[in-house]
C-alpha positions as CSV (number, residue, x, y, z in Angstrom):
1,M,-31.0,-10.2,63.1
2,N,-33.0,-12.6,60.9
3,D,-31.8,-16.2,60.7
4,I,-30.5,-17.4,57.4
5,T,-30.0,-20.9,56.1
6,R,-26.7,-22.3,55.1
7,R,-28.0,-22.7,51.6
8,D,-28.9,-19.0,51.4
9,F,-25.5,-18.0,52.9
10,V,-23.6,-20.0,50.3
11,A,-25.8,-18.6,47.4
12,D,-25.1,-15.0,48.6
13,V,-21.3,-15.7,48.8
14,A,-21.4,-17.1,45.2
15,K,-23.2,-14.0,43.9
16,A,-20.7,-11.8,45.6
17,S,-17.8,-13.8,44.1
18,A,-19.3,-13.6,40.7
19,A,-19.7,-9.8,41.0
20,F,-16.1,-9.5,42.1
21,T,-14.7,-11.5,39.1
22,I,-16.1,-9.1,36.6
23,V,-14.1,-6.1,37.9
24,P,-11.8,-5.0,35.1
25,R,-8.3,-6.5,35.3
26,H,-6.6,-3.1,35.0
27,V,-8.5,-2.0,38.2
28,L,-7.2,-5.0,40.1
29,G,-3.7,-4.5,38.9
30,G,-3.5,-0.8,39.9
31,P,-2.8,2.3,37.9
32,G,-1.1,1.7,34.5
33,Y,-1.7,-2.1,34.7
34,R,-2.9,-3.8,31.5
35,A,-4.1,-7.3,31.6
36,P,-2.3,-9.9,29.5
37,S,-5.7,-10.5,27.8
38,D,-5.7,-6.9,26.6
39,T,-2.2,-7.2,25.0
40,L,-1.6,-8.5,21.5
41,N,1.1,-11.0,20.8
42,V,2.8,-9.5,17.7
43,A,5.3,-11.0,15.3
44,C,7.3,-8.5,13.1
45,I,8.6,-9.7,9.7
46,G,11.3,-7.5,8.2
47,V,12.7,-5.5,11.1
48,G,15.5,-3.4,9.4
49,G,15.0,-0.2,7.5
50,M,11.4,0.9,7.6
51,G,10.7,-2.2,9.6
52,R,12.5,-0.7,12.6
53,S,9.8,2.1,12.6
54,D,7.0,-0.5,12.5
55,V,8.6,-2.5,15.4
56,N,8.7,0.8,17.4
57,G,5.1,1.5,16.4
58,V,3.8,-1.7,18.0
59,S,6.2,-1.9,20.8
60,G,3.5,-1.2,23.4
61,E,2.2,-4.7,22.7
62,N,4.0,-8.0,23.4
63,I,6.5,-8.6,20.6
64,V,7.0,-12.3,20.8
65,A,8.9,-13.0,17.5
66,M,10.9,-11.3,14.8
67,C,11.9,-12.5,11.4
68,D,14.4,-11.1,8.9
69,V,16.5,-12.6,6.1
70,D,19.4,-10.3,6.9
71,D,20.9,-10.5,10.4
72,R,22.9,-7.3,9.9
73,M,19.9,-5.2,8.9
74,A,17.9,-6.7,11.8
75,E,20.5,-6.3,14.6
76,T,19.1,-3.0,16.0
77,S,15.6,-4.4,16.4
78,Y,16.9,-7.8,17.7
79,A,19.0,-6.0,20.4
80,R,16.1,-3.9,21.5
81,F,13.8,-7.0,22.1
82,P,16.2,-9.8,23.2
83,A,13.3,-11.9,24.5
84,A,11.6,-12.2,21.1
85,K,12.2,-15.4,19.2
86,K,14.3,-14.8,16.1
87,Y,13.7,-16.4,12.7
88,R,14.9,-16.1,9.1
89,D,12.0,-17.9,7.4
90,F,8.6,-16.4,8.1
91,R,7.0,-19.8,7.3
92,Q,8.8,-21.5,10.2
93,M,7.9,-18.7,12.5
94,L,4.2,-18.9,11.7
95,E,4.2,-22.7,12.1
96,R,6.0,-22.7,15.5
97,E,4.6,-19.6,17.2
98,K,1.0,-20.6,17.8
99,G,0.2,-17.8,20.1
100,I,0.7,-14.9,17.6
101,D,-2.3,-12.6,17.3
102,A,-1.0,-10.1,14.7
103,V,1.8,-9.7,12.2
104,T,3.6,-6.7,10.7
105,V,5.1,-7.0,7.2
106,S,7.9,-4.6,6.3
107,T,9.7,-6.5,3.6
108,P,10.4,-5.6,-0.1
109,D,7.2,-5.2,-2.2
110,H,7.5,-8.6,-4.0
111,T,7.1,-10.6,-0.7
112,H,4.2,-8.6,0.8
113,T,1.6,-10.9,-0.6
114,V,3.0,-14.3,0.2
115,I,3.7,-13.3,3.8
116,A,0.4,-11.5,4.4
117,M,-1.6,-14.3,2.9
118,A,0.2,-16.9,5.1
119,A,-0.6,-14.9,8.2
120,M,-4.3,-14.2,7.3
121,R,-5.0,-17.9,6.5
122,L,-4.0,-18.6,10.1
123,G,-6.4,-15.9,11.4
124,K,-3.7,-13.3,12.2
125,H,-4.3,-9.6,11.9
126,V,-1.9,-8.0,9.4
127,Y,-0.2,-4.6,9.1
128,C,1.6,-4.3,5.8
129,Q,3.9,-1.6,4.5
130,K,2.9,0.3,1.3
131,P,2.4,-0.3,-1.5
132,L,0.1,-3.1,-0.4
133,A,1.6,-5.4,-3.1
134,R,3.7,-5.3,-6.3
135,T,0.9,-6.2,-8.8
136,I,-2.8,-5.7,-9.1
137,H,-3.6,-9.4,-9.0
138,E,-1.8,-9.6,-5.6
139,V,-3.6,-6.6,-4.3
140,R,-7.0,-8.1,-5.2
141,T,-5.9,-11.4,-3.6
142,L,-5.2,-9.6,-0.3
143,M,-8.4,-7.7,-0.4
144,D,-10.4,-10.9,-0.8
145,A,-8.5,-12.7,1.9
146,A,-9.0,-9.9,4.4
147,R,-12.8,-10.3,3.9
148,R,-12.7,-14.1,4.0
149,Y,-10.7,-14.5,7.1
150,K,-12.3,-11.5,8.9
151,V,-9.0,-10.1,10.3
152,A,-8.0,-6.5,11.1
153,T,-5.7,-5.1,8.4
154,Q,-3.9,-1.8,7.8
155,M,-1.5,-0.5,5.2
156,G,1.5,1.6,6.2
157,N,0.5,4.8,4.5
158,Q,0.6,6.6,7.8
159,G,-0.7,9.9,6.6
160,H,-4.2,8.4,6.2
161,A,-4.4,8.2,10.0
162,G,-2.8,11.6,10.5
163,E,-4.1,15.1,11.0
164,G,-3.0,16.5,7.7
165,T,-5.1,14.3,5.4
166,R,-8.1,15.0,7.5
167,R,-7.6,18.7,7.4
168,I,-7.2,18.6,3.6
169,R,-10.6,16.9,3.3
170,E,-12.2,19.2,5.8
171,W,-10.9,22.3,4.0
172,V,-11.9,21.1,0.6
173,E,-15.3,20.0,1.7
174,A,-15.8,23.4,3.3
175,G,-15.2,25.1,-0.1
176,A,-11.8,26.5,0.7
177,I,-10.7,26.3,-3.0
178,G,-14.0,25.7,-4.7
179,T,-14.4,22.9,-7.2
180,V,-11.2,20.8,-7.6
181,R,-10.4,19.7,-11.1
182,E,-6.7,19.1,-10.9
183,V,-4.1,17.8,-8.4
184,Q,-0.3,17.8,-9.1
185,Y,2.4,15.8,-7.3
186,W,6.1,15.7,-7.2
187,T,8.7,13.5,-5.4
188,N,12.5,13.5,-5.3
189,R,12.4,9.7,-5.6
190,P,14.1,7.7,-6.9
191,I,16.9,8.1,-4.4
192,W,18.1,4.6,-5.4
193,P,19.5,3.5,-8.8
194,Q,17.0,3.2,-11.7
195,A,17.2,3.1,-15.4
196,I,20.0,0.5,-15.4
197,E,20.6,-2.9,-16.9
198,R,20.9,-6.1,-15.0
199,P,24.5,-6.3,-13.6
200,T,26.7,-9.2,-14.7
201,E,29.5,-9.0,-12.1
202,L,29.8,-12.0,-9.8
203,H,29.2,-11.3,-6.1
204,V,28.9,-13.6,-3.1
205,P,26.0,-12.8,-0.7
206,P,27.1,-11.4,2.7
207,P,27.2,-14.2,5.3
208,T,24.4,-12.3,7.2
209,L,22.0,-12.5,4.3
210,D,19.9,-15.5,3.1
211,W,19.7,-14.6,-0.5
212,D,17.3,-17.4,-1.5
213,L,14.8,-16.3,1.2
214,W,15.2,-12.7,0.2
215,L,14.2,-13.6,-3.4
216,G,11.1,-15.4,-2.1
217,P,8.7,-15.9,-5.0
218,A,10.8,-13.9,-7.5
219,A,12.7,-15.7,-10.3
220,E,16.2,-16.8,-9.3
221,R,19.1,-14.6,-10.1
222,P,22.6,-14.3,-8.6
223,Y,23.1,-11.9,-5.7
224,H,24.3,-8.4,-6.4
225,P,24.5,-5.3,-4.2
226,A,22.5,-3.6,-6.9
227,Y,19.4,-5.3,-5.4
228,A,19.8,-5.5,-1.7
229,P,19.7,-3.9,0.7
230,F,17.4,-0.9,-0.2
231,R,18.2,-0.7,-3.9
232,W,15.4,-3.2,-4.9
233,R,12.7,-0.5,-5.3
234,G,13.7,0.4,-8.9
235,W,13.6,-3.3,-10.1
236,W,10.2,-4.3,-11.5
237,D,10.7,-7.9,-10.2
238,F,11.0,-6.6,-6.6
239,G,9.5,-3.1,-6.4
240,T,7.2,-0.5,-8.0
241,G,9.6,2.4,-8.6
242,A,9.1,6.0,-7.3
243,L,5.4,5.9,-8.0
244,G,4.8,2.9,-5.8
245,D,7.0,4.2,-3.0
246,I,5.5,7.7,-2.6
247,A,2.1,7.8,-4.3
248,P,0.3,5.7,-1.6
249,H,1.2,8.6,0.7
250,A,0.9,11.6,-1.6
251,M,-2.2,10.6,-3.6
252,D,-4.1,9.3,-0.6
253,A,-5.8,12.5,0.4
254,A,-7.1,13.2,-3.1
255,Y,-8.2,9.6,-3.6
256,W,-10.2,9.7,-0.3
257,T,-11.5,13.3,-0.5
258,L,-12.5,13.3,-4.1
259,N,-13.7,9.7,-4.2
260,L,-11.5,9.2,-7.3
261,G,-12.0,5.5,-7.8
262,F,-10.3,4.3,-11.0
263,P,-9.1,6.5,-13.9
264,S,-10.3,6.0,-17.5
265,R,-7.0,6.9,-19.1
266,I,-3.4,7.2,-18.1
267,E,-0.5,8.6,-20.2
268,A,3.2,8.5,-19.2
269,E,6.2,10.4,-20.5
270,T,9.6,9.1,-19.2
271,T,13.3,9.2,-19.8
272,R,14.8,6.2,-21.6
273,A,13.0,3.0,-20.9
274,F,14.8,-0.1,-19.5
275,P,13.2,-3.5,-19.5
276,E,13.9,-4.5,-15.9
277,T,14.0,-1.1,-14.1
278,A,11.9,1.9,-13.7
279,P,13.0,5.1,-15.6
280,R,15.0,7.9,-14.0
281,V,12.3,10.5,-14.5
282,S,8.5,10.1,-15.1
283,R,5.5,12.3,-15.8
284,I,2.2,10.4,-15.5
285,V,-1.2,11.9,-16.1
286,Y,-4.3,10.2,-14.7
287,D,-7.7,11.2,-16.0
288,F,-10.6,10.4,-13.8
289,P,-14.2,10.7,-15.2
290,A,-16.9,12.6,-13.4
291,R,-18.4,10.6,-10.5
292,G,-21.6,11.5,-8.8
293,S,-21.6,15.3,-8.2
294,R,-17.9,15.5,-8.7
295,P,-16.6,16.7,-12.1
296,A,-13.8,15.1,-14.0
297,V,-10.4,15.4,-12.3
298,R,-6.9,15.3,-13.7
299,V,-4.0,14.0,-11.5
300,V,-0.4,14.7,-12.7
301,W,2.5,12.9,-11.1
302,R,6.2,13.9,-11.6
303,D,9.2,12.2,-10.1
304,G,13.0,12.4,-10.3
305,E,14.4,15.7,-11.5
306,L,11.1,16.9,-13.0
307,S,8.8,19.0,-10.8
308,A,5.8,21.2,-11.4
309,A,6.2,25.0,-11.8
310,R,6.3,26.9,-8.6
311,P,2.7,27.8,-7.7
312,E,1.9,31.4,-8.1
313,G,1.4,33.0,-4.7
314,L,3.6,30.6,-2.7
315,P,5.3,32.7,-0.1
316,P,8.9,33.6,-1.2
317,E,10.4,32.2,2.0
318,Q,8.9,28.8,1.1
319,P,11.3,26.6,-0.9
320,W,10.0,24.8,-4.0
321,P,9.5,21.9,-4.3
322,Y,7.7,22.2,-1.0
323,S,9.2,19.0,0.5
324,D,12.0,16.7,-0.5
325,V,9.9,13.6,-0.1
326,G,7.0,15.0,-2.0
327,S,4.7,17.9,-2.7
328,Q,1.0,18.2,-3.6
329,V,-0.8,21.1,-5.2
330,W,-4.6,21.2,-5.3
331,I,-6.0,23.5,-7.9
332,G,-9.6,24.6,-7.5
333,S,-11.9,27.1,-9.1
334,D,-11.5,29.5,-6.2
335,G,-7.9,28.9,-5.0
336,T,-5.0,26.6,-4.5
337,L,-3.8,24.5,-1.6
338,V,-0.2,23.2,-1.2
339,A,1.0,20.5,1.2
340,D,3.8,18.0,1.6
341,A,3.4,14.3,0.6
342,Y,1.7,13.4,3.9
343,G,-0.8,16.3,3.9
344,E,1.1,18.3,6.5
345,R,2.2,21.9,6.3
346,L,-1.0,22.7,4.5
347,I,-1.4,26.3,3.2
348,H,-3.9,28.2,1.2
349,L,-2.1,30.4,-1.3
350,D,-4.4,33.3,-0.7
351,P,-2.9,34.8,2.5
352,A,-6.3,36.2,3.7
353,R,-8.0,32.9,3.2
354,H,-5.2,31.0,4.8
355,Q,-5.3,33.2,7.9
356,A,-9.1,32.8,8.1
357,L,-8.9,29.0,7.8
358,T,-6.2,28.7,10.4
359,A,-7.8,31.1,12.8
360,S,-11.3,29.5,12.5
361,P,-10.9,26.1,10.8
362,P,-13.9,24.1,9.7
363,A,-15.4,21.9,12.4
364,P,-13.6,18.5,12.6
365,K,-15.7,16.0,10.6
366,Y,-13.3,13.0,10.7
367,P,-12.1,11.5,13.9
368,R,-8.5,11.8,15.0
369,V,-7.3,8.3,15.7
370,G,-3.9,8.6,17.3
371,G,-1.8,7.4,14.4
372,V,-1.6,4.4,12.1
373,Y,-0.4,1.9,14.6
374,A,-2.8,2.8,17.4
375,E,-5.7,2.6,14.9
376,W,-4.7,-0.8,13.7
377,I,-4.1,-2.2,17.2
378,A,-7.5,-0.9,18.3
379,A,-9.1,-2.7,15.3
380,C,-7.2,-5.9,16.2
381,K,-8.8,-5.7,19.7
382,G,-12.3,-5.5,18.3
383,G,-12.6,-1.7,17.5
384,P,-13.7,-0.2,14.3
385,A,-11.9,-1.2,11.1
386,A,-8.7,0.8,10.5
387,G,-9.0,3.6,7.9
388,S,-6.5,2.1,5.4
389,N,-7.7,-1.5,5.8
390,F,-7.1,-3.8,2.8
391,P,-10.6,-4.2,1.3
392,D,-12.1,-0.7,1.7
393,H,-9.2,1.7,1.2
394,A,-5.6,0.3,0.9
395,G,-6.5,-2.1,-1.9
396,P,-8.4,0.2,-4.1
397,L,-5.9,3.0,-3.6
398,T,-2.9,0.8,-4.4
399,Q,-4.6,-0.5,-7.5
400,M,-5.2,3.0,-8.8
401,V,-1.5,3.9,-8.1
402,L,-0.1,0.8,-9.8
403,L,-2.1,1.4,-12.9
404,G,0.3,4.2,-13.6
405,N,3.2,1.8,-13.9
406,F,1.3,0.0,-16.8
407,A,1.5,3.2,-18.8
408,V,5.2,3.6,-17.9
409,R,6.2,0.1,-18.8
410,A,4.0,-0.2,-21.9
411,G,5.3,3.1,-23.4
412,K,1.8,4.0,-24.6
413,P,-1.5,5.4,-23.2
414,I,-3.5,3.0,-21.2
415,D,-7.3,2.9,-21.2
416,V,-9.0,1.6,-18.1
417,D,-12.6,0.6,-17.2
418,P,-13.3,3.0,-14.4
419,A,-16.0,0.8,-13.0
420,T,-13.7,-2.2,-12.4
421,G,-10.1,-1.0,-12.8
422,N,-9.5,-3.6,-15.5
423,L,-7.4,-2.7,-18.5
424,K,-9.2,-2.0,-21.8
425,T,-5.9,-1.6,-23.6
426,T,-4.6,-4.9,-25.0
427,G,-1.1,-6.2,-25.6
428,I,0.1,-5.7,-22.0
429,P,2.2,-8.7,-20.8
430,E,0.2,-10.8,-18.4
431,H,3.0,-10.9,-15.7
432,Y,2.6,-7.1,-15.3
433,W,-0.8,-7.9,-13.8
434,K,-0.3,-11.3,-12.3
435,P,3.3,-12.3,-11.3
436,E,4.8,-15.6,-12.1
437,Y,6.1,-17.2,-8.9
438,R,9.0,-19.6,-8.9
439,K,8.6,-23.2,-8.0
440,G,7.8,-23.7,-4.3
441,W,6.0,-20.4,-3.9
442,T,2.2,-20.0,-4.4
443,L,-0.7,-18.0,-3.1
């Protein structure tokens, strides 16, 4: 054996130690082990209603804090994660919980922007429920912030990360229905009161609800059960009506597949208009100009009790409308596709073509990502940007959707610059575009 010096021995030991320390933590911890460094510290804001689903969606990470203005709505999520710190005011939570990596926002539409902005300014990744915001100014503010702070973002239009939306695009791009010139939609929403006046009865907020925090940036008004919980969607100060609720799901596949961009004109027909709430029934027609090699496309939206005619060729055993939540009908030069609002249950109305497409589908072109939460979590950990991230997809899609509400509220056709999404029609109240926040609330 060759003699070695003490210095050589120490150097060799140091090298061996260095090599040992780069072994992945999950290997050292045994099967199923995940190092703390590989786990996100997540705070969930708004944990009742749809928020419960979002909590469940990120439950594989470390949920360190929860925030809700209504203890009763939050009690199920609170009970499931007793170790998580509990807050009513998201501002206090963000100030005190320095170790948060990422935030979910599952609150009413009118508070999405103030919460998401506060989190992004602190460098937190953000998952926000759809629609991304209540107004176009807020949407653009969130898009700019996501770029500026370089955080991972995702909107909760879960179908964009699902199998159905990808199959629609693959079928259409494979020529399954030829050239698409029209897409029609229907939803059973509203399933909450709309087309009503502001209530005048006096009510005291439930003791579990902090009404002032629930209002957030919205103008003060007395509490009434006509607003919360759940019934806020039909009020323009808080929500975006049936269109804002379902179109980010239903219109997503067409927006993505056909590269719709912004429309040039929107016309709306509705039942009686009310100043503060969305109508009971709407028919909204978006006209998109030709773009690149794509011809002009018309998109027709219907909600409430109004639905499109039953498509010719739909199998008799299939109910119509196709789904309670929503239906979409793609009309091409060589055929018609029908799907539900999320792009699932996709069928070609020509039985022979449907059989051929299902027996030998087009080769997958778009990666399957394991769902909307998994995709966002991977992005938070340094992976590719999530598909419905704020700047590239969620923001532009939400702006396109919200433009329809301008036609509904204005009671006249709206002309739009398709290059920018800005209104060409004049006389639209400024607060439709950019909300007025009450004192103490800013972006």
